[in-house]
N, C-alpha and C positions, 0 to 999 in steps of 0.2 A: 077608725074610731068606733067603739061599740055603740049600738043604737040607744042604750039607756043614758048616754051622756048627751044632753040636749044643748049645753052651752060650753063648747070646748075652751073658750078663753077662761071662764071661771074654773074649769076643771084643772087646767095646767097651772093657773095662778095658785089655786089651793094646793095642788100637788107640790109645788116648789116651796110654799110656806110650810107645809107639813114636813117636808124633807129637811129644811133648815132648822125648824123648831125641834124636831126629834134629834137631829145631830147635836144641837146645843145642849139638850138634856143628856144625851149620851156622853158627850165630852165632859160635862159638869159632874158626872158620877164619880170621877177620880178624886175630887176635892171635898173637903169637909163642908157640910151644908150650913151649919150654924142655926140661929133663930132669927125671927123678924127683928128683934131688938139688937142682936149681935150677929150680923150677917157674916157668913163665911164666903170663901171664894166661889163656891158652887151656887150660892143663893140666887144671884142676879141671872146667870145664864140659864139656870133651871126654871125659874119663874118666867123669864122672858121667852125662853124656848117653849115652855108649856102653853103660854098665851098665843104664841105664833102658830104652834101646832093646832090649837083649837080653832083659830081663825082659818087655817088651811082646811081643817076638817069641815067647817061650816061651808066654805067655798066649794069644796068637792061635793058635799051633799046638795048644795044649791044648784050646782051644774047639772044634776040629774033631774031637778024639779022645774027649773026655769028655762024656757027656750031662749036661744041667743044666736048670734052670728057665728059663722065659721072663722077660723083663724086666717088672717090675711097673709100677704107676702112677708117673708122674713127679710128684713132690711140689713144685710150683712155689711154693706159699705158704711152706713150710718153708725152701726155698732162699733166697727173698727175705728172710725174717725173719733168717736166720743171716748172710747177706751184709750186710744193713743193720746188724746188730749189730756186725760187724767194722769196717765203714766208720765208724759212729758212735764206736766205740772210738778209732780213729785220730784223728778230729776232736776228740773230747773230751779226749784226753790232754793237749794243750797248754793248753786254756782251763780245763777243769774239774778236771783232776788225775787221779791214779791211782785213787783210791777211787771217785769217781762213774763213771769210765769202766768200771772192772771190774764194778761193780754193774749198770750198764745193759747191759753185754755179756752177763753171765750171765742177767739177767732176760729180756732180749729173745730170746736164743737158746734159753733153756729154754722159752719160750712156744711154740716151734715143736714141742715134743714133745706127743704125745697124752696123756701122763701128767702134764701140767703142773698143779702146785698152787702157790698163792702162798706158803704157809708154807714148803714145802721149797725153793722157788726163792729166797726171801729169805734163808733160813739158808745156803744154798749161796753166794749172792752175798756175804753178809757174811763168810763164812769165806774165800772166795777173795780178797776185798779185804784182809782181815787178813793172809792168807798172802802176797799180793803185796807189801804194805808191808814185812813182815818180811824176806822174801827179797831183793827188789830194792832197797829203800831202805836198810834197816838192815844186813843182812848183806853185800850186794854193794856198797853205797855208791853206787849209781847216782844221778845228779842228776835225779831225777824228783820233781815236786811231788806231795805226797800230796793236797792240795787246791789247785787252781790259782788264778789271778788272778780268775776269775769269782766265787770265794767269799771274796775278801778285801774286807771292807766298810770 
């Protein structure tokens, strides 16, 4: 890492923000922009990408000015567990339904924490499942199966 970068965490965060922001602006170039009153398909990604790139640029600049800690250990096990939980949630929503998908998502992602306990994770998973059913199915009326076709005997 070059010596002018005093805060590596801010630098890499800013770099990622800058990269995604510029990518959104670049992808939005192929669509008509429109105006603020009549927005085209490129308006939202271009404006949002520009704001994200500016935030990234500020973070990169700040990393050269403000001292900070070095980047710690890269936690690959935790990242794989959380990404697997999200992918399984998407797969299970259609076949298993909302409740099993939410329960598995919460249990698998909480297993990534060093403070993981089965009791607390099960309580959280059940609470999140009830909350999801109440908010998304009952209050918002979304057509989501609480228990999917895999559980219809």
